[in-house]
N, C-alpha and C positions, 0 to 999 in steps of 0.2 A: 602603449605600455612601453616604454625603456628597457634595456636591457638588465639596468640596476634592479629592476621590480620583479625582473624574471629570476633574476638570481636570486633573490630574496624570497619568493615563493619559492623556488626549488628548497631552499634552507629551511624553512617552515613545513613543507612536505616531506623530507627526506632524513634531516638530521635528528637525530637520538634527542631523547628526552636532556636535561641538563647542558645542551650544545648550546652555545652562545650565538644567538640570530644579529646577523649586522644591524637589522632595522631595528633592534633593542639595544643597540648601544647605548651608555651611559653619555659619549658624546666628546666632543671636543673641548679645548678651554676656550678656543675663540671658533664660533659657530662660521660655518661657511656653509656655500650652497652645496647640493648634494651630485654627487658625478651621474651622469645620466646613462653611463657603462658599468662603472664598479661598484663593488660596496664599499662600506667604509673600510672594513678591514683589506681587501684587496687595493684601495688606496695607498693605506699604511704603508702594505708589504714594499709598494713602490717607490713608496718615498723614500724607505731606507735603503731601496737596491742602488738609489740614485744619491744617493747621499755620499759628502766628501770621506766621512767616516768610514764607511762601509767599504770604501773602495782601500783607505788605509790597511785596513785588516791585511791586504796579502801582503804587507811588509812589517807584520808583527810577529813576536814569537809565539808557538802554543808553549813547547816545554823546552826543542832543542833549540840553544841558541847559535846561530850561523851556521844550521846544520847541513846544508847543502838541498838542492831541487826537489828530492821525493817525499821529504820529511813534511808532515801538518806544519800549515801556518794558522793564524788566528780567524784566517779567512776559511780555509779547507776546513778546520776546525766546526765553524760557523754553518756551512754547507753541510756538512755530516748531521750535524743535528739537525739541520732542517730537513732532511732527507727522511732521518728516523721518526723525528717528531710527526711529519705528512703521513707516515704510514701508519702511525700510531693512532693518529686521529682520525684515518680514514677507515682504518680496522674498527673503531670504536663508532663510525657515524656522528665525528662532531664536528667543527667548524676548522676546516682545513687551512684556510684566510687567514685565520685568526691565529692558528698554530705556527704557522709558514713567518706572518710577519712578526710573533716575538722571538721564532726561532733565529730570524736573521739580523734582530736586531739588537740581541742580549747582549753582545759583547762590545758593542762600539764604544764603550768608555774605555778599552781596556789599553793597560800601558803597552809602552815598547818593553821589550825582553819578557812579557807574560806576566807571569806570577812573582816572578823573583824582581820584575820592575814595579809589582803593587807592592809587594812587600816593603821596598825601599820607600817608596813615596809615604806608605802609611806608617813608617816608623820616622821619618823626618815630621810628619804632622801631628803623632803622638809626644814630642816635645812641647806641642803647643797645645796639648790636649783636645787636640783633632783628631780626627782618623779619615783612612781613606779604602774604600771597598770600589770594585770595578762596575758592580753591579749600580749602585749609587751614582757613578759618574757617566755610565751609559743611560741612566735617565738623565740625568741635565745636559748630557749632548744633547737629546731628542726634544730635551725641553727649551733647551736655552742656546747652545753653543753652535748648532746647526744654522746653514742661511743666513750667517754674519749676525747671530744673535736674535734672531728670529723664531727658532724651533722648527720641527716639523708639524706642530700642533697635530700629533698622533690620538688616537682614540683612547679613553679612559683603560680598555682592556688592555690593548698593547702596552699600555706604560706599565702597568699592574705587572704582567707577565715579565716584562723586563727587569725592574726593580727588583723581584722577588723571586727569580730564576735560581737563585744561590742565596748562602746564610741560612740560620736558625730560626730568626724569629718571624718571618709572617711565611706563611705558602699563598701561590696566589689566588685570585678569587675565582679564576675560570678553572675547569676541567682543562680548556687549551694552553694555559700557561703552567699546568700541574704537569701535561704532558712533555714542554719544553723543560722544565727543569728536572726530571727523571731521565730524558734523550740527552742530555749534556753531559750526565755522569756515564748514561750507555756509552755515549760517543767518544768521550775521554779517556775512558777509563782504554777501551777495545782500540783503538787509534796510538796511543802511549805505548801498549805494547809492541803492538807493530813496529813502531819507531823505536822502542830502545830495544830490539830484536836486531833491527837494520843496522844501529846504530854501535852493537858489539857489546851494550849494556847488560843486556842480560841474554840465555840463551832458550829459545823455545824447552827444551827438555829439562829446563831448571823452573820452569812456571809449575805451581803449585798441582799436584795430580789428582787429588780428590775434587777439587775445583773443576779442573779440566773435564773431566769425567761427567760432571752434572752439565757445564755449561757448553763443551764442544771444545773440538783440539785446533779450530780453525779461526779467524778473523772474522770470518762469515758466520760462520756455524752461531758465534757466541752472540752476534748481534739479532742472529734470526731467533737464536733459543729466548733472549733477552726480550725482543718486542715482542713476540708471541706470550711469553708470561702475562706482558704487562696488558696485552689485550684480552687476552682469556680472565686474568683477575679482575678487570675494573669493569669486563661488560655490564653493564646495568648497575654501576656502583655511583654515588656522589662524590668519588674522589678515585684518585689515580695510583694504583697499585700495581704490586710486583709479586709473584708468588713468595711463599717462604723461603724454600727450596732456594729457589735462582735468585734470590735479596740476599741470602745470607753467603751462598757461595760469592756474591758477586761483590761482597764488602769485604771477604774473607780475599779474593785476589787484589781487589782495592788496597788492602793493608801489605799485601805483600808487595806492589807498587808503591808503597812510600818507603819501605825500609830498603828495595832493592833500588828505583829509579829516582824517585820524588826526593829523596834525603841522602846526601852524602854520596852520590855517585857520579861519575864521570860527566854527567849531563848537566851536571852542577857546576862544575869547576871555573866556570867564566861568571859565578854570580858575586865574587870580590870585585871584579872589575864593572858590573853593571852598577853597583852599589855607589863606589867609586867616581862613576861618569854619570850617574842621574845625581849623585848627590852635589856635587861641583856644578852641576849645573844647574841645578835648584840655588843655591848660596849665590851665583854669579844672577841669574834675573831677579833676586830678592832684592840685589844691591844697584843692579843697573834697569831702571824701571823702561829706559827708552828702548833699550834694544829688543824687549818684543816687540812682536807685529804691532801695528797701528793701532787695529781693532782693541787691543788691550790697554791702551793709554787712558787715561780720564774716562772709565765705562760706567762707573759706580760702584766697581767689584773692587774686593781687597783685595792686596796685591799678591799678597800669598794665595788667594784661591784663581787670580789669573796666571799664576806660574804654574800651577796645579794643572787647570785647563790645558793649559799649552804643553807643558811636558809630558802630559798625559797622552796629549792626542799625536805625540811623534810617531815616527814610524822608526825602527829599529835603526836603520841607515840613516836616516835622519838626525838623529841622535847623536850619532857616532861622527857624521859630519858635521855636526854644531861643535860640539865637544872637542876637535880637531882646531876649528878654528878659533875656538876662544882659549884654548890651553896648550897649542903644540907651536912651536917657534915654525914662520912659513917655509924659512928654509930646509926643514924636515919633513914636511906634510908629504911631500911626494915617496918621500922613502918608508912607509908607513902605511903604504897602501896594501 
C-alpha cells in the first residue's frame, strides 16, 4: 500500500460526514496517473504554491496602495485566509487539504492595486458589454494561463471553491469551499482594521463599541471569536454557518469599515492614479498588439482578452514600471523614481 492510499484510508475513517474525500473527487479535466505519495487535493495545493501567479501575489496590493513593509499584501492575505480556513476545517473534521488548496488559489487572478484595479478593469470592459471579476479570472489562471497556456489541471472541487469564494450568485458545492468563502471575510475584515489603525485612518477608540463588546477588543480576540462561532454553529450541519449574534456584529463592523476606510478615506486617495495608469496601459496594448509578450501573439484569443489577462497578472510595481517606459520621457524617468 502506498502513502496516498494510507491518506485516503485516514480520510475515510476520520473525517466527518459531508467531508470531501480525495478519492471521491470528480477529477481533473485531463486525466493523470495518481501520485503514490500525495492525495489529489495535496497535489493541487502544491501546484498552486509553485505557480508563478502565486508568487506574484507578494507584490500586489490588498487595500493600501504602496503602504510599507508591515501592511498586508495579496499574498499575506491569502496566507491568513488559509490559516483561518484550516483551523475551521480541522475543528469540523473536514478535508484540510482541499480547504488549503482552495484558500491558496482563491485570489490568483486578482489585479494589481487590489479591488481598485479590479474596478478599473471591470469599468473598461463594461463599455464593451463585458465584465471582470477576480474570482472568474482566478479560475482562468488555473485552467488556462498558468504553465504557458496549459493550466494547472486542478480537480473540480478546488476550481469550484476558487470560482465561488466570492459573489452573490453561487455558493461552493463543498463544505470546504464554503469554509474558504467565510474565512476570506473574517480575514480581510480583521486585517483591514489592523492596517487602517496602523495607517492612522481610524483609531481603535473609534471602532463601534457594541460590536467590540461581542467580538473582542483585539485582532486575535475577534478572529478567535469568529472562528469558534463558525465551528460550533456548523458542527453537524450541511452548510457552513456563523451564530446570529456574531454574524450581525461582524456585518455591522464591516459596514463601519466601508464608511470609514473602504470608501472616501485617505487609503483611497491614489485610486484616480490607478485608474489613469491601468486605463492608459489597456488602451496602449489594444493598439500595440506586438508589444504584448510573445505568448499573447496569434494564440487564438481575442485581443481584448489577451490584454485583460496580461494586465490583470501584473504586480503593482511592474505596472508602474511599464507605464513609465511607455508614457514618460526617458530623460525624466530617473527623476520620478
